[in-house]
C-alpha positions as CSV (number, residue, x, y, z in Angstrom):
1,M,13.1,25.0,1.3
2,V,12.8,26.3,4.8
3,A,11.7,29.9,5.6
4,D,12.9,31.9,8.6
5,A,10.2,34.4,9.3
6,S,11.4,35.6,12.6
7,R,12.2,39.0,11.2
8,R,10.1,41.5,9.3
9,E,12.2,40.7,6.2
10,P,12.2,36.9,5.9
11,S,15.4,35.2,5.0
12,Y,15.7,32.0,2.9
13,E,18.5,29.5,2.9
14,L,18.9,27.3,-0.1
15,I,21.0,24.2,0.5
16,M,22.1,22.3,-2.6
17,S,23.2,18.7,-2.8
18,A,21.8,17.9,0.6
19,E,19.6,15.1,1.9
20,I,17.0,15.7,4.5
21,T,17.2,13.0,7.1
22,D,14.8,14.1,9.9
23,L,12.7,16.9,11.4
24,L,13.6,19.1,14.4
25,W,10.9,19.5,17.0
26,D,9.9,22.1,19.6
27,G,7.3,20.1,21.6
28,Q,4.6,19.2,19.1
29,R,5.7,21.8,16.5
30,V,8.2,21.2,13.7
31,S,11.0,23.7,14.1
32,G,13.4,22.7,11.3
33,V,15.3,19.9,9.7
34,S,18.4,17.9,9.9
35,Y,20.3,17.1,6.7
36,V,23.5,15.5,5.4
37,Q,25.8,17.5,3.1
38,D,29.3,16.3,2.2
39,G,29.0,13.5,4.7
40,Q,28.3,15.9,7.6
41,T,25.0,16.1,9.5
42,Q,23.8,19.7,9.9
43,L,20.8,21.3,11.6
44,L,18.7,24.1,10.2
45,E,15.9,25.8,12.2
46,A,13.0,27.4,10.6
47,D,9.6,29.0,11.3
48,L,8.1,26.9,8.4
49,V,9.3,23.7,6.8
50,V,7.8,23.1,3.3
51,G,8.1,19.4,2.3
52,C,8.4,19.2,-1.4
53,D,10.7,16.1,-1.5
54,G,8.6,13.9,-3.7
55,R,6.3,11.0,-3.5
56,S,8.7,9.1,-1.1
57,S,8.8,12.1,1.2
58,V,11.0,11.8,4.2
59,V,9.4,15.0,5.6
60,A,5.9,13.5,5.4
61,E,7.0,10.2,6.9
62,R,8.9,11.8,9.8
63,A,5.9,14.0,10.5
64,G,3.6,11.0,10.8
65,L,1.3,12.2,8.0
66,R,-0.7,9.2,6.7
67,S,-1.6,8.7,3.1
68,R,-4.4,7.1,1.2
69,K,-3.1,4.8,-1.6
70,F,-5.0,3.8,-4.8
71,G,-4.2,0.8,-6.9
72,V,-2.6,1.3,-10.3
73,P,-2.4,-1.1,-13.2
74,M,0.9,0.0,-14.6
75,D,4.6,0.8,-14.3
76,V,6.6,2.7,-16.8
77,L,10.0,2.0,-18.4
78,W,12.1,5.1,-19.1
79,F,15.2,5.4,-21.3
80,R,17.0,7.6,-23.8
81,L,17.8,7.2,-27.5
82,P,19.5,9.7,-29.8
83,R,17.3,12.0,-31.9
84,L,17.9,12.6,-35.6
85,T,17.0,15.8,-37.5
86,T,14.6,13.7,-39.7
87,D,12.7,12.4,-36.7
88,P,9.2,13.7,-35.7
89,A,9.3,16.8,-33.5
90,G,7.6,17.3,-30.2
91,L,5.8,14.5,-28.4
92,V,5.2,11.3,-30.3
93,G,3.0,8.6,-28.9
94,R,1.7,5.1,-29.7
95,L,-1.7,4.2,-28.2
96,S,-3.6,1.1,-29.2
97,R,-5.2,-2.0,-27.7
98,S,-1.8,-3.7,-27.3
99,S,0.7,-0.9,-26.9
100,L,1.2,2.4,-25.0
101,M,4.5,4.2,-25.4
102,G,5.7,7.7,-26.1
103,A,8.8,9.6,-27.1
104,I,9.5,13.1,-25.7
105,D,11.6,15.4,-27.8
106,R,14.5,16.7,-25.7
107,G,16.5,18.2,-28.5
108,E,19.5,15.9,-29.0
109,Y,17.7,12.8,-27.7
110,F,14.3,11.3,-27.1
111,Q,13.1,10.4,-23.6
112,L,11.1,7.3,-24.2
113,A,8.4,5.7,-22.0
114,V,6.9,2.3,-22.4
115,V,3.9,1.4,-20.2
116,I,4.0,-2.2,-18.8
117,K,1.7,-4.2,-16.6
118,K,2.2,-3.5,-12.9
119,G,4.9,-5.7,-11.5
120,S,5.8,-7.3,-14.8
121,I,9.4,-6.1,-15.0
122,D,10.9,-9.4,-13.7
123,V,9.0,-11.3,-16.4
124,L,10.3,-8.9,-19.1
125,R,13.9,-9.3,-17.8
126,E,13.6,-13.1,-17.9
127,R,12.4,-13.0,-21.5
128,G,15.4,-10.8,-22.5
129,I,16.2,-7.5,-24.1
130,E,15.7,-8.8,-27.6
131,L,12.0,-9.3,-27.1
132,F,11.7,-5.8,-25.6
133,R,13.5,-4.3,-28.5
134,Q,11.2,-6.0,-30.9
135,R,8.2,-4.6,-29.0
136,L,9.7,-1.2,-29.3
137,H,10.3,-1.6,-33.0
138,D,6.7,-2.7,-33.6
139,G,5.4,0.4,-31.8
140,L,7.9,3.0,-33.1
141,P,9.5,1.6,-36.2
142,W,11.0,4.9,-37.2
143,L,13.6,4.5,-34.4
144,G,15.3,2.0,-36.7
145,D,18.7,0.7,-35.6
146,R,18.9,3.0,-32.6
147,I,16.9,0.4,-30.7
148,E,20.0,-1.8,-30.7
149,L,21.7,0.8,-28.4
150,L,19.6,-0.8,-25.6
151,E,22.1,-3.5,-24.7
152,S,20.3,-4.7,-21.6
153,F,17.7,-3.7,-19.0
154,D,20.5,-1.9,-17.2
155,D,20.0,0.8,-19.8
156,I,16.3,1.2,-18.7
157,R,14.9,2.8,-15.6
158,L,11.8,1.5,-13.9
159,L,9.2,4.0,-12.6
160,N,7.2,2.4,-10.0
161,V,3.9,4.2,-10.5
162,M,2.0,5.3,-7.5
163,L,-1.2,7.2,-6.9
164,S,-1.8,8.5,-3.4
165,R,-2.5,11.5,-1.3
166,L,-2.0,12.6,2.3
167,R,-5.1,12.8,4.4
168,R,-3.6,15.9,6.0
169,W,-0.9,17.9,4.4
170,Y,0.3,19.8,7.4
171,R,1.0,20.0,11.1
172,D,2.2,22.9,13.2
173,G,5.4,24.3,11.5
174,L,5.1,22.0,8.4
175,L,3.4,22.0,5.1
176,C,3.7,19.3,2.3
177,I,3.0,20.2,-1.3
178,G,3.5,18.6,-4.7
179,D,4.2,14.9,-4.8
180,A,5.0,14.9,-1.1
181,A,1.3,15.6,-0.5
182,H,-0.2,13.8,-3.5
183,A,1.7,11.3,-5.6
184,M,0.3,11.5,-9.2
185,S,0.2,8.9,-12.0
186,P,2.2,9.9,-15.1
187,V,-1.1,9.9,-17.0
188,G,-1.4,13.4,-18.6
189,G,1.9,14.6,-17.3
190,V,0.1,16.7,-14.7
191,G,2.2,16.1,-11.6
192,I,4.5,19.1,-12.2
193,N,1.6,21.4,-13.0
194,L,-0.2,20.5,-9.7
195,A,3.1,20.9,-7.8
196,V,3.7,24.4,-9.2
197,Q,0.1,25.4,-8.5
198,D,0.4,24.1,-5.0
199,A,3.4,26.4,-4.5
200,V,1.7,29.4,-6.0
201,A,-1.3,28.9,-3.7
202,A,0.9,28.4,-0.7
203,G,2.9,31.5,-1.5
204,R,-0.2,33.6,-1.9
205,I,-1.9,32.3,1.3
206,L,1.2,32.2,3.6
207,A,2.9,35.5,2.5
208,E,1.3,37.6,5.2
209,P,1.6,35.1,8.0
210,L,5.3,34.7,7.2
211,L,5.8,38.5,7.3
212,A,4.0,38.6,10.6
213,G,6.4,36.0,12.0
214,R,4.0,33.2,12.8
215,V,2.3,30.7,10.5
216,S,-0.7,29.2,12.2
217,I,-2.2,25.8,11.6
218,A,-5.3,27.6,10.3
219,S,-3.2,29.1,7.5
220,L,-1.7,25.8,6.6
221,R,-5.2,24.2,6.6
222,K,-6.3,26.9,4.2
223,V,-3.6,25.9,1.7
224,Q,-4.8,22.3,1.7
225,R,-8.5,23.3,1.4
226,R,-7.6,25.5,-1.6
227,R,-5.7,22.6,-3.4
228,W,-7.8,19.7,-2.2
229,L,-10.6,19.8,-4.9
230,P,-8.2,20.0,-7.9
231,T,-6.1,17.2,-6.4
232,V,-9.1,14.9,-5.8
233,L,-10.6,15.6,-9.2
234,T,-7.4,15.1,-11.1
235,Q,-6.7,11.8,-9.4
236,A,-10.3,10.7,-10.1
237,I,-9.7,11.4,-13.8
238,Q,-6.4,9.5,-13.7
239,R,-8.1,6.5,-12.0
240,L,-10.7,6.6,-14.8
241,A,-8.0,6.7,-17.4
242,H,-6.3,3.7,-15.8
243,R,-9.5,1.7,-16.1
244,V,-10.7,2.8,-19.5
245,V,-7.5,3.5,-21.4
246,I,-4.4,2.0,-19.7
247,Q,-5.8,-1.4,-18.8
248,A,-7.1,-1.8,-22.3
249,S,-3.7,-0.9,-23.7
250,I,-1.6,-3.4,-21.7
251,A,-1.6,-6.8,-23.2
252,E,-2.2,-9.6,-20.7
253,D,0.5,-11.6,-22.5
254,E,3.6,-9.4,-22.8
255,V,4.9,-11.5,-25.7
256,E,2.0,-11.9,-28.2
257,P,0.8,-8.6,-29.6
258,R,-2.9,-8.0,-30.0
259,P,-4.8,-6.1,-32.8
260,T,-3.8,-2.5,-32.7
261,T,-7.1,-0.7,-33.1
262,A,-7.1,2.5,-31.1
263,P,-9.3,2.7,-28.0
264,A,-12.8,4.1,-28.5
265,L,-12.0,7.3,-26.6
266,L,-9.1,8.1,-28.9
267,R,-11.2,7.3,-32.0
268,L,-13.9,9.7,-30.8
269,M,-11.3,12.5,-30.4
270,Q,-10.0,11.8,-33.8
271,R,-13.5,12.0,-35.3
272,F,-14.3,15.2,-33.5
273,P,-11.1,17.3,-33.3
274,V,-12.8,19.9,-31.0
275,L,-12.7,17.4,-28.2
276,Q,-8.9,17.4,-28.3
277,A,-9.0,20.8,-26.6
278,I,-10.3,19.2,-23.4
279,P,-7.2,17.2,-22.5
280,G,-5.1,20.1,-23.5
281,Y,-6.9,22.4,-21.1
282,F,-6.8,19.7,-18.4
283,V,-3.0,19.4,-18.7
284,G,-2.1,23.0,-19.3
285,I,-4.6,25.1,-17.3
286,R,-5.9,22.6,-14.7
287,L,-9.3,22.4,-13.1
288,V,-8.7,25.2,-10.5
289,P,-6.1,27.6,-12.0
290,E,-3.7,29.5,-9.6
291,H,-2.4,33.0,-10.3
292,A,0.5,34.8,-8.8
293,P,-0.6,37.6,-6.5
294,D,0.0,41.2,-7.6
295,F,2.8,41.8,-5.1
296,A,4.7,38.8,-6.5
297,K,4.3,40.2,-10.1
298,R,5.5,43.6,-9.0
299,A,8.5,42.0,-7.3
300,S,9.3,40.0,-10.4
301,L,9.1,43.1,-12.7
302,G,11.3,45.0,-10.3
303,L,13.9,42.2,-10.2
304,A,13.9,41.9,-14.0
305,A,14.3,45.7,-14.4
306,H,17.3,45.6,-11.9
307,F,19.1,42.9,-13.8
308,S,18.3,44.6,-17.1
309,A,19.9,47.8,-15.9
310,K,23.0,45.9,-14.6
311,S,23.5,43.9,-17.8
312,P,26.4,45.0,-20.1
313,R,25.5,46.9,-23.2
């Protein structure tokens, strides 16, 4: 999204189904974006460009923002299978010394994830879909015959797992947030939470500068400083999980299963249920919670009241 703060009342232009291709410049300052929509290249000027275009951010790359990358031991295979009313509800997982997979309840279907050794997808393809189906059956046997719906690896999407963060999230006229600023591992499912909290912090810190018509580098730096600690700590925890849990759960030999005793950390949490609140807090609340400012809450309440009054009786 790009914000035009040249007037007292900022205007926002939301462009759907468009691909950002480059940045516009006014000297050393970012002044907007170029994008392609319906095959046509368009230009859009803005007082502030917010890059939230994911871990392969074109915005960050075009701005010359450098990232620090961390090694990861895994990739993830994603695919869908139908869900039956007799299936378990919610999130179902399998974590052991030889298997790490999960099924996310999406209502009519399950979104399934199978963790594999980093870079092993070509080996799995060569060994064939039958072997992968057997692996899935061994881990989640209640899926039954639905596993046969996976006809080939064309039905499966590879998530190339990355863990990185920009050294600097901003430059004059530009701020990156979410995965564009810090690509997160899927461990804990925390990436979306961090992105939303980045947005809340940015909105709170930049509201007044936007209204004043000029967002300084100091204001953009303040956003990064606010979000730097939770980002670094979260990634440190994910890196620890990679070493302690993930690497211990990915078999060196993708064919032969190993004993399926749960990792020590999981056994400890099963023995002392009170410890299960820790990852729940980590995922849901985060290390440094962000709260919407009062002016945003008032605006939301006013908007809700407006639509309530307009709705038919």
